All heavy atoms as TSV, in Angstrom:
chain	resi	resn	atom	element	x	y	z
A	1	GLY	N	N	-104.675	-45.338	-130.861
A	1	GLY	CA	C	-104.317	-46.371	-131.801
A	1	GLY	C	C	-103.627	-45.796	-133.011
A	1	GLY	O	O	-103.424	-44.601	-133.126
A	2	GLY	N	N	-103.253	-46.681	-133.910
A	2	GLY	CA	C	-102.620	-46.275	-135.148
A	2	GLY	C	C	-101.617	-47.295	-135.628
A	2	GLY	O	O	-101.501	-48.388	-135.079
A	3	PRO	N	N	-100.872	-46.927	-136.668
A	3	PRO	CA	C	-99.891	-47.858	-137.226
A	3	PRO	C	C	-98.711	-48.061	-136.278
A	3	PRO	O	O	-98.225	-47.121	-135.661
A	3	PRO	CB	C	-99.442	-47.172	-138.517
A	3	PRO	CG	C	-99.711	-45.723	-138.297
A	3	PRO	CD	C	-100.901	-45.659	-137.386
A	4	VAL	N	N	-98.274	-49.322	-136.187
A	4	VAL	CA	C	-97.170	-49.678	-135.295
A	4	VAL	C	C	-96.250	-50.653	-136.016
A	4	VAL	O	O	-96.713	-51.560	-136.698
A	4	VAL	CB	C	-97.699	-50.342	-133.998
A	4	VAL	CG1	C	-96.552	-50.827	-133.129
A	4	VAL	CG2	C	-98.585	-49.382	-133.227
A	5	LEU	N	N	-94.956	-50.428	-135.856
A	5	LEU	CA	C	-93.957	-51.361	-136.367
A	5	LEU	C	C	-93.015	-51.688	-135.213
A	5	LEU	O	O	-92.415	-50.790	-134.618
A	5	LEU	CB	C	-93.170	-50.764	-137.524
A	5	LEU	CG	C	-92.028	-51.619	-138.082
A	5	LEU	CD1	C	-92.552	-52.924	-138.660
A	5	LEU	CD2	C	-91.254	-50.854	-139.130
A	6	LEU	N	N	-92.901	-52.968	-134.885
A	6	LEU	CA	C	-91.970	-53.430	-133.859
A	6	LEU	C	C	-91.094	-54.500	-134.494
A	6	LEU	O	O	-91.600	-55.530	-134.948
A	6	LEU	CB	C	-92.719	-54.002	-132.654
A	6	LEU	CG	C	-91.855	-54.632	-131.561
A	6	LEU	CD1	C	-90.869	-53.616	-130.971
A	6	LEU	CD2	C	-92.727	-55.244	-130.473
A	7	ALA	N	N	-89.801	-54.232	-134.561
A	7	ALA	CA	C	-88.883	-55.147	-135.221
A	7	ALA	C	C	-87.624	-55.338	-134.377
A	7	ALA	O	O	-87.273	-54.486	-133.560
A	7	ALA	CB	C	-88.507	-54.623	-136.607
A	8	ILE	N	N	-86.953	-56.474	-134.615
A	8	ILE	CA	C	-85.710	-56.817	-133.930
A	8	ILE	C	C	-84.584	-56.768	-134.955
A	8	ILE	O	O	-84.719	-57.302	-136.063
A	8	ILE	CB	C	-85.784	-58.239	-133.324
A	8	ILE	CG1	C	-87.043	-58.413	-132.472
A	8	ILE	CG2	C	-84.510	-58.548	-132.546
A	8	ILE	CD1	C	-87.127	-57.531	-131.261
A	9	PHE	N	N	-83.475	-56.131	-134.580
A	9	PHE	CA	C	-82.317	-55.975	-135.460
A	9	PHE	C	C	-81.074	-56.540	-134.791
A	9	PHE	O	O	-80.950	-56.495	-133.566
A	9	PHE	CB	C	-82.073	-54.488	-135.761
A	9	PHE	CG	C	-83.185	-53.854	-136.550
A	9	PHE	CD1	C	-84.302	-53.355	-135.922
A	9	PHE	CD2	C	-83.097	-53.766	-137.932
A	9	PHE	CE1	C	-85.333	-52.776	-136.645
A	9	PHE	CE2	C	-84.113	-53.188	-138.667
A	9	PHE	CZ	C	-85.238	-52.690	-138.013
A	10	ASP	N	N	-80.141	-57.034	-135.612
A	10	ASP	CA	C	-78.854	-57.468	-135.056
A	10	ASP	C	C	-77.915	-56.268	-134.994
A	10	ASP	O	O	-78.283	-55.158	-135.394
A	10	ASP	CB	C	-78.260	-58.646	-135.848
A	10	ASP	CG	C	-77.896	-58.302	-137.281
A	10	ASP	OD1	O	-77.811	-57.110	-137.647
A	10	ASP	OD2	O	-77.674	-59.255	-138.051
A	11	VAL	N	N	-76.701	-56.466	-134.504
A	11	VAL	CA	C	-75.768	-55.349	-134.330
A	11	VAL	C	C	-75.312	-54.765	-135.660
A	11	VAL	O	O	-74.831	-53.639	-135.704
A	11	VAL	CB	C	-74.541	-55.741	-133.476
A	11	VAL	CG1	C	-74.950	-56.025	-132.052
A	11	VAL	CG2	C	-73.801	-56.912	-134.068
A	12	SER	N	N	-75.501	-55.506	-136.759
A	12	SER	CA	C	-75.154	-54.999	-138.095
A	12	SER	C	C	-76.263	-54.136	-138.678
A	12	SER	O	O	-76.100	-53.560	-139.744
A	12	SER	CB	C	-74.882	-56.157	-139.056
A	12	SER	OG	O	-73.850	-56.962	-138.577
A	13	GLY	N	N	-77.403	-54.078	-137.990
A	13	GLY	CA	C	-78.530	-53.295	-138.478
A	13	GLY	C	C	-79.477	-54.069	-139.375
A	13	GLY	O	O	-80.410	-53.496	-139.915
A	14	ARG	N	N	-79.264	-55.377	-139.516
A	14	ARG	CA	C	-80.163	-56.205	-140.329
A	14	ARG	C	C	-81.382	-56.595	-139.509
A	14	ARG	O	O	-81.251	-57.015	-138.353
A	14	ARG	CB	C	-79.458	-57.475	-140.803
A	14	ARG	CG	C	-78.369	-57.207	-141.811
A	14	ARG	CD	C	-77.695	-58.489	-142.182
A	14	ARG	NE	N	-77.080	-59.027	-140.948
A	14	ARG	CZ	C	-76.061	-59.842	-140.922
A	14	ARG	NH1	N	-75.526	-60.273	-142.034
A	14	ARG	NH2	N	-75.550	-60.268	-139.777
A	15	ARG	N	N	-82.545	-56.475	-140.130
A	15	ARG	CA	C	-83.778	-56.874	-139.453
A	15	ARG	C	C	-83.822	-58.395	-139.398
A	15	ARG	O	O	-83.711	-59.054	-140.422
A	15	ARG	CB	C	-84.999	-56.339	-140.193
A	15	ARG	CG	C	-86.299	-56.641	-139.464
A	15	ARG	CD	C	-87.512	-56.184	-140.218
A	15	ARG	NE	N	-87.459	-54.747	-140.441
A	15	ARG	CZ	C	-88.467	-54.048	-140.925
A	15	ARG	NH1	N	-89.586	-54.625	-141.263
A	15	ARG	NH2	N	-88.344	-52.752	-141.099
A	16	VAL	N	N	-83.999	-58.937	-138.201
A	16	VAL	CA	C	-84.055	-60.395	-138.060
A	16	VAL	C	C	-85.474	-60.890	-137.776
A	16	VAL	O	O	-85.789	-62.043	-138.049
A	16	VAL	CB	C	-83.083	-60.922	-136.983
A	16	VAL	CG1	C	-81.651	-60.637	-137.371
A	16	VAL	CG2	C	-83.393	-60.350	-135.620
A	17	ARG	N	N	-86.326	-60.026	-137.247
A	17	ARG	CA	C	-87.696	-60.438	-136.956
A	17	ARG	C	C	-88.613	-59.227	-136.886
A	17	ARG	O	O	-88.256	-58.200	-136.303
A	17	ARG	CB	C	-87.738	-61.178	-135.613
A	17	ARG	CG	C	-89.098	-61.678	-135.186
A	17	ARG	CD	C	-89.540	-62.847	-136.038
A	17	ARG	NE	N	-90.924	-63.188	-135.769
A	17	ARG	CZ	C	-91.335	-64.411	-135.532
A	17	ARG	NH1	N	-90.495	-65.415	-135.516
A	17	ARG	NH2	N	-92.606	-64.638	-135.324
A	18	THR	N	N	-89.783	-59.334	-137.484
A	18	THR	CA	C	-90.829	-58.327	-137.350
A	18	THR	C	C	-91.904	-58.907	-136.454
A	18	THR	O	O	-92.480	-59.942	-136.763
A	18	THR	CB	C	-91.420	-57.958	-138.724
A	18	THR	OG1	O	-90.370	-57.462	-139.564
A	18	THR	CG2	C	-92.493	-56.897	-138.585
A	19	LEU	N	N	-92.150	-58.253	-135.335
A	19	LEU	CA	C	-93.137	-58.734	-134.376
A	19	LEU	C	C	-94.512	-58.112	-134.599
A	19	LEU	O	O	-95.531	-58.755	-134.379
A	19	LEU	CB	C	-92.672	-58.478	-132.946
A	19	LEU	CG	C	-91.387	-59.198	-132.535
A	19	LEU	CD1	C	-90.968	-58.766	-131.141
A	19	LEU	CD2	C	-91.562	-60.699	-132.598
A	20	ILE	N	N	-94.543	-56.847	-135.001
A	20	ILE	CA	C	-95.807	-56.151	-135.282
A	20	ILE	C	C	-95.580	-55.267	-136.499
A	20	ILE	O	O	-94.590	-54.538	-136.561
A	20	ILE	CB	C	-96.260	-55.253	-134.110
A	20	ILE	CG1	C	-96.401	-56.041	-132.824
A	20	ILE	CG2	C	-97.576	-54.550	-134.452
A	20	ILE	CD1	C	-96.640	-55.163	-131.599
A	21	ASP	N	N	-96.500	-55.303	-137.432
A	21	ASP	CA	C	-96.483	-54.390	-138.576
A	21	ASP	C	C	-97.927	-54.173	-139.001
A	21	ASP	O	O	-98.449	-54.875	-139.868
A	21	ASP	CB	C	-95.658	-54.953	-139.729
A	21	ASP	CG	C	-95.486	-53.944	-140.869
A	21	ASP	OD1	O	-95.921	-52.785	-140.704
A	21	ASP	OD2	O	-94.933	-54.323	-141.905
A	22	GLY	N	N	-98.586	-53.238	-138.338
A	22	GLY	CA	C	-99.991	-52.989	-138.647
A	22	GLY	C	C	-100.631	-52.058	-137.641
A	22	GLY	O	O	-99.956	-51.397	-136.864
A	23	GLN	N	N	-101.933	-52.030	-137.666
A	23	GLN	CA	C	-102.714	-51.152	-136.798
A	23	GLN	C	C	-102.939	-51.812	-135.438
A	23	GLN	O	O	-103.253	-53.005	-135.378
A	23	GLN	CB	C	-104.077	-50.871	-137.433
A	23	GLN	CG	C	-104.012	-50.159	-138.769
A	23	GLN	CD	C	-103.666	-48.696	-138.615
A	23	GLN	OE1	O	-104.085	-48.029	-137.672
A	23	GLN	NE2	N	-102.893	-48.170	-139.545
A	24	LEU	N	N	-102.788	-51.032	-134.390
A	24	LEU	CA	C	-103.129	-51.487	-133.039
A	24	LEU	C	C	-104.037	-50.446	-132.401
A	24	LEU	O	O	-103.865	-49.244	-132.611
A	24	LEU	CB	C	-101.883	-51.654	-132.168
A	24	LEU	CG	C	-100.989	-52.856	-132.434
A	24	LEU	CD1	C	-99.828	-52.866	-131.449
A	24	LEU	CD2	C	-101.754	-54.156	-132.337
A	25	GLY	N	N	-104.971	-50.917	-131.606
A	25	GLY	CA	C	-105.842	-50.010	-130.875
A	25	GLY	C	C	-105.097	-49.349	-129.726
A	25	GLY	O	O	-104.001	-49.772	-129.344
A	26	ALA	N	N	-105.699	-48.335	-129.172
A	26	ALA	CA	C	-105.095	-47.640	-128.037
A	26	ALA	C	C	-104.983	-48.582	-126.847
A	26	ALA	O	O	-105.742	-49.536	-126.717
A	26	ALA	CB	C	-105.942	-46.427	-127.660
A	27	GLY	N	N	-104.013	-48.332	-125.994
A	27	GLY	CA	C	-103.848	-49.134	-124.791
A	27	GLY	C	C	-102.518	-49.863	-124.782
A	27	GLY	O	O	-101.698	-49.721	-125.670
A	28	TRP	N	N	-102.322	-50.661	-123.741
A	28	TRP	CA	C	-101.079	-51.410	-123.560
A	28	TRP	C	C	-101.116	-52.687	-124.397
A	28	TRP	O	O	-102.130	-53.379	-124.452
A	28	TRP	CB	C	-100.879	-51.773	-122.098
A	28	TRP	CG	C	-100.539	-50.575	-121.263
A	28	TRP	CD1	C	-101.405	-49.800	-120.557
A	28	TRP	CD2	C	-99.254	-50.009	-121.076
A	28	TRP	NE1	N	-100.732	-48.784	-119.943
A	28	TRP	CE2	C	-99.396	-48.899	-120.246
A	28	TRP	CE3	C	-97.985	-50.341	-121.543
A	28	TRP	CZ2	C	-98.329	-48.104	-119.859
A	28	TRP	CZ3	C	-96.918	-49.551	-121.150
A	28	TRP	CH2	C	-97.099	-48.451	-120.323
A	29	HIS	N	N	-99.975	-52.999	-124.999
A	29	HIS	CA	C	-99.832	-54.224	-125.775
A	29	HIS	C	C	-98.486	-54.839	-125.420
A	29	HIS	O	O	-97.546	-54.130	-125.068
A	29	HIS	CB	C	-99.879	-53.937	-127.279
A	29	HIS	CG	C	-101.167	-53.323	-127.708
A	29	HIS	ND1	N	-102.272	-54.069	-128.019
A	29	HIS	CD2	C	-101.534	-52.028	-127.853
A	29	HIS	CE1	C	-103.258	-53.268	-128.348
A	29	HIS	NE2	N	-102.838	-52.015	-128.252
A	30	GLN	N	N	-98.389	-56.147	-125.539
A	30	GLN	CA	C	-97.144	-56.833	-125.196
A	30	GLN	C	C	-96.833	-57.870	-126.268
A	30	GLN	O	O	-97.726	-58.572	-126.736
A	30	GLN	CB	C	-97.301	-57.528	-123.845
A	30	GLN	CG	C	-96.080	-58.292	-123.407
A	30	GLN	CD	C	-96.270	-58.886	-122.023
A	30	GLN	OE1	O	-96.863	-58.282	-121.153
A	30	GLN	NE2	N	-95.770	-60.082	-121.841
A	31	ARG	N	N	-95.567	-57.975	-126.641
A	31	ARG	CA	C	-95.097	-59.014	-127.549
A	31	ARG	C	C	-93.839	-59.622	-126.951
A	31	ARG	O	O	-93.000	-58.913	-126.389
A	31	ARG	CB	C	-94.761	-58.469	-128.935
A	31	ARG	CG	C	-95.943	-57.959	-129.708
A	31	ARG	CD	C	-96.905	-59.084	-130.057
A	31	ARG	NE	N	-97.975	-58.649	-130.914
A	31	ARG	CZ	C	-99.136	-58.159	-130.494
A	31	ARG	NH1	N	-99.367	-58.026	-129.216
A	31	ARG	NH2	N	-100.067	-57.806	-131.337
A	32	VAL	N	N	-93.690	-60.911	-127.086
A	32	VAL	CA	C	-92.511	-61.615	-126.595
A	32	VAL	C	C	-91.778	-62.190	-127.788
A	32	VAL	O	O	-92.382	-62.871	-128.630
A	32	VAL	CB	C	-92.914	-62.750	-125.617
A	32	VAL	CG1	C	-91.684	-63.543	-125.196
A	32	VAL	CG2	C	-93.635	-62.170	-124.411
A	33	TRP	N	N	-90.490	-61.917	-127.876
A	33	TRP	CA	C	-89.666	-62.483	-128.930
A	33	TRP	C	C	-89.017	-63.743	-128.389
A	33	TRP	O	O	-88.260	-63.708	-127.428
A	33	TRP	CB	C	-88.606	-61.484	-129.390
A	33	TRP	CG	C	-87.721	-61.997	-130.477
A	33	TRP	CD1	C	-88.120	-62.676	-131.588
A	33	TRP	CD2	C	-86.310	-61.873	-130.575
A	33	TRP	NE1	N	-87.040	-62.978	-132.382
A	33	TRP	CE2	C	-85.903	-62.503	-131.783
A	33	TRP	CE3	C	-85.336	-61.304	-129.771
A	33	TRP	CZ2	C	-84.584	-62.559	-132.180
A	33	TRP	CZ3	C	-84.018	-61.359	-130.184
A	33	TRP	CH2	C	-83.647	-61.976	-131.378
A	34	ASP	N	N	-89.291	-64.861	-129.028
A	34	ASP	CA	C	-88.762	-66.150	-128.595
A	34	ASP	C	C	-87.423	-66.489	-129.240
A	34	ASP	O	O	-86.911	-67.588	-129.071
A	34	ASP	CB	C	-89.772	-67.260	-128.877
A	34	ASP	CG	C	-90.102	-67.393	-130.361
A	34	ASP	OD1	O	-89.516	-66.660	-131.182
A	34	ASP	OD2	O	-90.951	-68.241	-130.692
A	35	GLY	N	N	-86.852	-65.551	-129.978
A	35	GLY	CA	C	-85.567	-65.775	-130.621
A	35	GLY	C	C	-85.682	-66.275	-132.044
A	35	GLY	O	O	-84.683	-66.386	-132.744
A	36	GLN	N	N	-86.905	-66.558	-132.483
A	36	GLN	CA	C	-87.091	-67.037	-133.855
A	36	GLN	C	C	-86.915	-65.891	-134.839
A	36	GLN	O	O	-87.325	-64.766	-134.589
A	36	GLN	CB	C	-88.472	-67.660	-134.017
A	36	GLN	CG	C	-88.628	-68.389	-135.325
A	36	GLN	CD	C	-89.888	-69.231	-135.368
A	36	GLN	OE1	O	-90.647	-69.262	-134.416
A	36	GLN	NE2	N	-90.095	-69.897	-136.465
A	37	MET	N	N	-86.285	-66.202	-135.974
A	37	MET	CA	C	-86.041	-65.200	-137.009
A	37	MET	C	C	-87.116	-65.313	-138.088
A	37	MET	O	O	-87.758	-66.357	-138.232
A	37	MET	CB	C	-84.652	-65.387	-137.597
A	37	MET	CG	C	-83.560	-65.263	-136.543
A	37	MET	SD	S	-81.861	-65.210	-137.156
A	37	MET	CE	C	-81.794	-66.442	-138.403
A	38	ASP	N	N	-87.316	-64.248	-138.863
A	38	ASP	CA	C	-88.328	-64.232	-139.912
A	38	ASP	C	C	-88.102	-65.339	-140.936
A	38	ASP	O	O	-89.044	-65.946	-141.415
A	38	ASP	CB	C	-88.350	-62.877	-140.635
A	38	ASP	CG	C	-89.120	-61.820	-139.858
A	38	ASP	OD1	O	-89.962	-62.179	-139.019
A	38	ASP	OD2	O	-88.878	-60.632	-140.109
A	39	GLY	N	N	-86.864	-65.616	-141.295
A	39	GLY	CA	C	-86.571	-66.614	-142.312
A	39	GLY	C	C	-86.540	-68.037	-141.796
A	39	GLY	O	O	-86.178	-68.957	-142.527
A	40	GLY	N	N	-86.912	-68.250	-140.550
A	40	GLY	CA	C	-86.835	-69.569	-139.941
A	40	GLY	C	C	-85.563	-69.688	-139.125
A	40	GLY	O	O	-84.635	-68.897	-139.264
A	41	GLY	N	N	-85.502	-70.640	-138.289
A	41	GLY	CA	C	-84.351	-70.804	-137.421
A	41	GLY	C	C	-84.409	-69.846	-136.251
A	41	GLY	O	O	-85.351	-69.062	-136.112
A	42	PHE	N	N	-83.391	-69.931	-135.420
A	42	PHE	CA	C	-83.349	-69.100	-134.218
A	42	PHE	C	C	-82.079	-68.262	-134.189
A	42	PHE	O	O	-81.037	-68.679	-134.684
A	42	PHE	CB	C	-83.428	-69.986	-132.965
A	42	PHE	CG	C	-84.799	-70.535	-132.746
A	42	PHE	CD1	C	-85.183	-71.728	-133.329
A	42	PHE	CD2	C	-85.719	-69.834	-131.983
A	42	PHE	CE1	C	-86.458	-72.229	-133.148
A	42	PHE	CE2	C	-87.002	-70.331	-131.795
A	42	PHE	CZ	C	-87.374	-71.527	-132.378
A	43	ALA	N	N	-82.199	-67.088	-133.595
A	43	ALA	CA	C	-81.071	-66.168	-133.477
A	43	ALA	C	C	-80.012	-66.749	-132.541
A	43	ALA	O	O	-80.333	-67.468	-131.593
A	43	ALA	CB	C	-81.554	-64.821	-132.953
A	44	ARG	N	N	-78.773	-66.425	-132.819
A	44	ARG	CA	C	-77.664	-66.836	-131.955
A	44	ARG	C	C	-77.602	-65.940	-130.723
A	44	ARG	O	O	-78.180	-64.862	-130.700
A	44	ARG	CB	C	-76.352	-66.703	-132.707
A	44	ARG	CG	C	-76.255	-67.580	-133.900
A	44	ARG	CD	C	-74.949	-67.329	-134.604
A	44	ARG	NE	N	-74.443	-68.610	-135.087
A	44	ARG	CZ	C	-73.292	-68.778	-135.670
A	44	ARG	NH1	N	-72.493	-67.752	-135.854
A	44	ARG	NH2	N	-72.916	-69.963	-136.072
A	45	SER	N	N	-76.864	-66.383	-129.742
A	45	SER	CA	C	-76.615	-65.537	-128.577
A	45	SER	C	C	-75.899	-64.277	-129.032
A	45	SER	O	O	-75.074	-64.320	-129.939
A	45	SER	CB	C	-75.742	-66.279	-127.563
A	45	SER	OG	O	-76.414	-67.385	-127.041
A	46	GLY	N	N	-76.212	-63.162	-128.410
A	46	GLY	CA	C	-75.558	-61.908	-128.759
A	46	GLY	C	C	-76.435	-60.716	-128.446
A	46	GLY	O	O	-77.461	-60.822	-127.777
A	47	VAL	N	N	-76.030	-59.563	-128.964
A	47	VAL	CA	C	-76.720	-58.298	-128.728
A	47	VAL	C	C	-77.677	-58.019	-129.892
A	47	VAL	O	O	-77.314	-58.174	-131.056
A	47	VAL	CB	C	-75.718	-57.140	-128.584
A	47	VAL	CG1	C	-76.430	-55.803	-128.421
A	47	VAL	CG2	C	-74.790	-57.394	-127.397
A	48	TYR	N	N	-78.883	-57.609	-129.540
A	48	TYR	CA	C	-79.909	-57.255	-130.519
A	48	TYR	C	C	-80.572	-55.963	-130.075
A	48	TYR	O	O	-80.415	-55.532	-128.931
A	48	TYR	CB	C	-80.956	-58.366	-130.638
A	48	TYR	CG	C	-80.386	-59.619	-131.238
A	48	TYR	CD1	C	-79.768	-60.574	-130.439
A	48	TYR	CD2	C	-80.438	-59.844	-132.597
A	48	TYR	CE1	C	-79.219	-61.718	-130.982
A	48	TYR	CE2	C	-79.886	-60.989	-133.161
A	48	TYR	CZ	C	-79.285	-61.917	-132.344
A	48	TYR	OH	O	-78.730	-63.050	-132.889
A	49	PHE	N	N	-81.307	-55.351	-130.982
A	49	PHE	CA	C	-82.017	-54.109	-130.681
A	49	PHE	C	C	-83.462	-54.244	-131.106
A	49	PHE	O	O	-83.753	-54.777	-132.181
A	49	PHE	CB	C	-81.377	-52.925	-131.421
A	49	PHE	CG	C	-79.977	-52.651	-130.981
A	49	PHE	CD1	C	-78.909	-53.281	-131.587
A	49	PHE	CD2	C	-79.733	-51.782	-129.936
A	49	PHE	CE1	C	-77.606	-53.054	-131.168
A	49	PHE	CE2	C	-78.430	-51.541	-129.505
A	49	PHE	CZ	C	-77.372	-52.181	-130.126
A	50	SER	N	N	-84.367	-53.776	-130.255
A	50	SER	CA	C	-85.771	-53.680	-130.652
A	50	SER	C	C	-86.014	-52.230	-131.066
A	50	SER	O	O	-85.454	-51.297	-130.483
A	50	SER	CB	C	-86.690	-54.071	-129.499
A	50	SER	OG	O	-86.576	-53.155	-128.437
A	51	ARG	N	N	-86.840	-52.062	-132.096
A	51	ARG	CA	C	-87.181	-50.723	-132.571
A	51	ARG	C	C	-88.699	-50.652	-132.706
A	51	ARG	O	O	-89.299	-51.424	-133.454
A	51	ARG	CB	C	-86.516	-50.434	-133.910
A	51	ARG	CG	C	-86.839	-49.060	-134.470
A	51	ARG	CD	C	-86.097	-48.836	-135.780
A	51	ARG	NE	N	-86.556	-47.662	-136.477
A	51	ARG	CZ	C	-86.054	-46.456	-136.342
A	51	ARG	NH1	N	-85.033	-46.268	-135.518
A	51	ARG	NH2	N	-86.530	-45.437	-137.017
A	52	LEU	N	N	-89.300	-49.731	-131.980
A	52	LEU	CA	C	-90.740	-49.530	-131.989
A	52	LEU	C	C	-91.037	-48.191	-132.658
A	52	LEU	O	O	-90.548	-47.153	-132.207
A	52	LEU	CB	C	-91.282	-49.530	-130.557
A	52	LEU	CG	C	-92.752	-49.190	-130.396
A	52	LEU	CD1	C	-93.630	-50.244	-131.046
A	52	LEU	CD2	C	-93.098	-49.037	-128.919
A	53	GLU	N	N	-91.805	-48.240	-133.746
A	53	GLU	CA	C	-92.223	-47.016	-134.445
A	53	GLU	C	C	-93.729	-46.899	-134.330
A	53	GLU	O	O	-94.455	-47.833	-134.654
A	53	GLU	CB	C	-91.844	-47.082	-135.924
A	53	GLU	CG	C	-90.362	-47.175	-136.183
A	53	GLU	CD	C	-90.039	-47.279	-137.671
A	53	GLU	OE1	O	-90.843	-46.795	-138.490
A	53	GLU	OE2	O	-88.996	-47.854	-137.980
A	54	ALA	N	N	-94.196	-45.752	-133.828
A	54	ALA	CA	C	-95.628	-45.481	-133.684
A	54	ALA	C	C	-95.854	-43.992	-133.899
A	54	ALA	O	O	-94.891	-43.228	-134.087
A	54	ALA	CB	C	-96.107	-45.906	-132.301
A	55	LEU	N	N	-97.103	-43.584	-133.867
A	55	LEU	CA	C	-97.417	-42.168	-134.062
A	55	LEU	C	C	-96.730	-41.275	-133.040
A	55	LEU	O	O	-96.401	-40.132	-133.320
A	55	LEU	CB	C	-98.937	-41.951	-133.999
A	55	LEU	CG	C	-99.752	-42.570	-135.131
A	55	LEU	CD1	C	-101.234	-42.371	-134.874
A	55	LEU	CD2	C	-99.350	-41.964	-136.465
A	56	GLN	N	N	-96.482	-41.816	-131.839
A	56	GLN	CA	C	-95.866	-41.039	-130.760
A	56	GLN	C	C	-94.359	-40.893	-130.935
A	56	GLN	O	O	-93.729	-40.132	-130.213
A	56	GLN	CB	C	-96.153	-41.702	-129.413
A	56	GLN	CG	C	-97.608	-41.743	-129.040
A	56	GLN	CD	C	-98.361	-42.896	-129.704
A	56	GLN	OE1	O	-97.784	-43.727	-130.400
A	56	GLN	NE2	N	-99.659	-42.924	-129.505
A	57	GLY	N	N	-93.755	-41.627	-131.872
A	57	GLY	CA	C	-92.315	-41.514	-132.096
A	57	GLY	C	C	-91.665	-42.874	-132.243
A	57	GLY	O	O	-92.324	-43.877	-132.459
A	58	VAL	N	N	-90.347	-42.869	-132.102
A	58	VAL	CA	C	-89.534	-44.072	-132.272
A	58	VAL	C	C	-88.772	-44.334	-130.986
A	58	VAL	O	O	-88.232	-43.405	-130.378
A	58	VAL	CB	C	-88.540	-43.905	-133.451
A	58	VAL	CG1	C	-87.635	-45.106	-133.572
A	58	VAL	CG2	C	-89.288	-43.645	-134.742
A	59	ARG	N	N	-88.728	-45.605	-130.589
A	59	ARG	CA	C	-87.984	-45.976	-129.387
A	59	ARG	C	C	-87.190	-47.248	-129.681
A	59	ARG	O	O	-87.721	-48.200	-130.240
A	59	ARG	CB	C	-88.941	-46.223	-128.233
A	59	ARG	CG	C	-88.217	-46.667	-126.967
A	59	ARG	CD	C	-89.144	-46.718	-125.810
A	59	ARG	NE	N	-89.395	-45.337	-125.406
A	59	ARG	CZ	C	-90.164	-44.988	-124.404
A	59	ARG	NH1	N	-90.812	-45.907	-123.729
A	59	ARG	NH2	N	-90.333	-43.741	-124.084
A	60	SER	N	N	-85.913	-47.237	-129.297
A	60	SER	CA	C	-85.054	-48.400	-129.478
A	60	SER	C	C	-84.529	-48.862	-128.124
A	60	SER	O	O	-84.282	-48.038	-127.246
A	60	SER	CB	C	-83.868	-48.062	-130.373
A	60	SER	OG	O	-84.309	-47.774	-131.668
A	61	ARG	N	N	-84.367	-50.171	-127.994
A	61	ARG	CA	C	-83.842	-50.753	-126.767
A	61	ARG	C	C	-82.830	-51.836	-127.113
A	61	ARG	O	O	-83.020	-52.609	-128.052
A	61	ARG	CB	C	-84.952	-51.395	-125.920
A	61	ARG	CG	C	-85.948	-50.405	-125.378
A	61	ARG	CD	C	-85.337	-49.653	-124.212
A	61	ARG	NE	N	-86.321	-48.828	-123.553
A	61	ARG	CZ	C	-86.336	-47.511	-123.614
A	61	ARG	NH1	N	-85.452	-46.871	-124.314
A	61	ARG	NH2	N	-87.252	-46.819	-122.979
A	62	LYS	N	N	-81.783	-51.917	-126.332
A	62	LYS	CA	C	-80.760	-52.932	-126.482
A	62	LYS	C	C	-81.179	-54.174	-125.702
A	62	LYS	O	O	-81.715	-54.065	-124.599
A	62	LYS	CB	C	-79.438	-52.386	-125.949
A	62	LYS	CG	C	-78.271	-53.287	-126.097
A	62	LYS	CD	C	-77.039	-52.561	-125.563
A	62	LYS	CE	C	-75.816	-53.417	-125.596
A	62	LYS	NZ	N	-74.650	-52.671	-125.099
A	63	MET	N	N	-80.945	-55.356	-126.306
A	63	MET	CA	C	-81.287	-56.617	-125.644
A	63	MET	C	C	-80.133	-57.587	-125.790
A	63	MET	O	O	-79.344	-57.482	-126.731
A	63	MET	CB	C	-82.516	-57.259	-126.312
A	63	MET	CG	C	-83.726	-56.375	-126.394
A	63	MET	SD	S	-85.105	-57.238	-127.159
A	63	MET	CE	C	-84.503	-57.513	-128.805
A	64	ILE	N	N	-80.062	-58.536	-124.891
A	64	ILE	CA	C	-79.042	-59.585	-124.977
A	64	ILE	C	C	-79.774	-60.930	-125.043
A	64	ILE	O	O	-80.584	-61.242	-124.170
A	64	ILE	CB	C	-78.082	-59.547	-123.781
A	64	ILE	CG1	C	-77.333	-58.225	-123.770
A	64	ILE	CG2	C	-77.122	-60.741	-123.832
A	64	ILE	CD1	C	-76.425	-58.023	-122.579
A	65	MET	N	N	-79.474	-61.689	-126.097
A	65	MET	CA	C	-80.041	-63.029	-126.261
A	65	MET	C	C	-79.039	-64.037	-125.716
A	65	MET	O	O	-77.886	-64.059	-126.137
A	65	MET	CB	C	-80.309	-63.310	-127.739
A	65	MET	CG	C	-80.633	-64.750	-128.059
A	65	MET	SD	S	-82.195	-65.310	-127.387
A	65	MET	CE	C	-83.315	-64.507	-128.498
A	66	LEU	N	N	-79.472	-64.829	-124.752
A	66	LEU	CA	C	-78.628	-65.877	-124.183
A	66	LEU	C	C	-79.258	-67.219	-124.506
A	66	LEU	O	O	-80.428	-67.434	-124.247
A	66	LEU	CB	C	-78.511	-65.708	-122.675
A	66	LEU	CG	C	-77.847	-64.418	-122.199
A	66	LEU	CD1	C	-77.910	-64.339	-120.690
A	66	LEU	CD2	C	-76.437	-64.344	-122.690
A	67	ARG	N	N	-78.474	-68.116	-125.051
A	67	ARG	CA	C	-78.972	-69.476	-125.380
A	67	ARG	C	C	-78.222	-70.478	-124.571
A	67	ARG	O	O	-77.103	-70.401	-124.283
A	67	ARG	CB	C	-78.764	-69.760	-126.858
A	67	ARG	CG	C	-79.666	-68.932	-127.713
A	67	ARG	CD	C	-80.345	-69.818	-128.727
A	67	ARG	NE	N	-81.430	-69.120	-129.315
A	67	ARG	CZ	C	-82.713	-69.384	-129.044
A	67	ARG	NH1	N	-83.042	-70.311	-128.242
A	67	ARG	NH2	N	-83.649	-68.703	-129.620
């Protein structure tokens, strides 16, 4: 376990949604992004990136949002 940050960014590098920002216990965890943005409303179709920061390191993945 430990501190975890999972956030979604647009292609400009702006954070559009924070899915996890806190402590998680050891083991598998899952979060689903429904396209909703932190400020309200929903993200447009396009390319986005997820960024996961944890004690084990940082991992980024490319995603495509289709509406």
